[in-house]
N, C-alpha and C positions, 0 to 999 in steps of 0.2 A: 517482560518477555525478552527485551533486548539483552538483559543481563543473563539470560539463559535459565532463570529460576522457574519459568513457566513457558510452555509451548503454546502457540496459537491453536485454538480448538476449531476455528473456522477459517476459510479463505479470507474473509473480510478482516478478521483479527490480524492475520498475517500481513495483508495489504497495509493496514493502519500502522502496524509496528515497523514495517519497511519504510513507510513514509516518515515516521518519527526518526528512524535511523538516518534517512537522508538529511533531515533537519539538523541532526547532531553530528553529521559527518562520520557515522559509524559504518564504514565501508565493510569491515569484517562481518557485521551482521547481515548486510545486504548479500554478501557472497555466501555466507553460511545458510541462508534461506533460499538460495537459488538451486533449482533442480539440477542434478548431476548430468542429466541428458542434454542440457543446453548451457551449462556453466562455461564451457569453452568458447562460447560465442560472445561473451561480454568482456569489456575492457575495464580493468580496475582503475587505470589512470583516468579514463573518461568519466566513470562514476564519481571518483574522488573529486575531480575538477568541477563537475556539475554541482555536486553537493556543497563544495567549499565556496564556489563563486555565486551561489544563489541564496537569496533570502526567501525562505519558504513561508507562504502566507495562508495556506489552507488546503484541505482535501475535501472534496465532495464526492460521495458515492452516488452515481447516477442510476445504475442498474446492476442487478446481480442475478446469476442463475446457478443453482447448486452451491457447492462450497460449504455446506453445513457439516456438523460433526460426523454424521453418518455417511456423508458423501465421500467419493474418492477424487472428484474433480469439481471445478467450478470456474465461472468467468465473472469478472467484475469490470464494469465500465465506470470510469471515474475522471475527475478533473482535478489536477494539482495546480494550484496557483503559486507563482513565485516571481521574484524580481531578480534580474541580472543587469548589471551596469546601468541602473536607474530606469530600466524598462520592465513593465509588467508583462507576464506571460501566463497563458493558460495551457496546460499540457493535458490534452484529452487522450485517453488510452483505454483499450480493453485488454485486460490481463487474464491469462490462463494460469490456474493453479491446480496442482495435483498432489496427492499424498505420496510420499516416498518413505518407505520404512515406517509408515504410520504417522508421519509428520507432514504438515502442509508445507509445500515449496512453490515458489514462483517458477513457472516454466517459460513463458514467452508472452509477448505483447504485440499489439498492433495499434498504430496511431489511429485516432478517430477524428473526423472533422467536427468542429464545434457545431452544436445545434441542439434543438430541444429533444430531450429524452425524458420519457415519463418514468417517474419513480414507481417501483413495484412494491416497495416496503415503506412503512411509515417513517417519516423523518425523525432523526434523533434530536430531541430538544436540548437546548443549552444546559438545562439542569438535570437531564436524564443521566443515568450511569453511562459511562463511556463504553461503547461496544468492544473496545480493545481488551476489556477485562481488567483494567488497572484498579477499579474500585473508586476512581475519582469521578467527579462530574465531567460530562462531555466538554463543557467550556474550559475546564482547567487542564484538559488532557489533549485529546486529538482534535477538538473543535476549535 
C-alpha cells in the first residue's frame, strides 16, 4: 500500500499502513494519506523528527467503529508503542478517518488516557493473515 500499488480498503488498513510508514520514515505517505481538510494543520518537520527519533515497537487496535469498505467514515482507538532516547512510551489515540474521492484518509485525532478498553472485534492471531492486506502472516508484517 505504501508503494501506491494498492489503496487501503478500510480505515484500519489505512491506520496500519500509516503506522508502517512511521516505522520506515516515509513521511510522504503520511502526508499523502492525510485528508485535505486538515492537512494544513500538521507539521512535516515534527512528523519526520518523531518518526526518525523513535524505535517503533508495535501497534494495538483497541476499538473501532465504522471504517469498513462500504462506510464513508470510521474511528479507531489504538496504542502505538515506541522508544525515544532509551525511554518506552505508549501513545493512545482515537483517530477519525473519512473517504475523500473514494479513498480512505486520516482526518484528525485526539489523545486518549491509557486505560482498559474492551475489544469489539476478535484479536488477530500471530499466524493469521495480516489485516493490512499484504498477504503476509500478521507476525511478519504489522504484528
